[in-house]
C-alpha angles and dihedrals in degrees: 000000000000090000091055091049092048091048091052093047093048090047091052091049093049092046091050092050092049090051091046093056092038098245123146118260109275094228139078119260110297104254097038091045092052091046091051093050091047090050092052091049093048091048090053092049091046090053091051090049095047100043095086090054092046092049090056092060 
């Protein structure tokens, strides 16, 4: 839980600094960015789930 809180705090700080110096947000559009991160996470979990089956082949 502490890692999530630290990630949120650091994200807020970086976002604030980018806005302060008038730079664009260093992230993809909200929904597509979240979908991409979710896809990467699910692919990682799928690999870990499938590896025992792959090893048996």
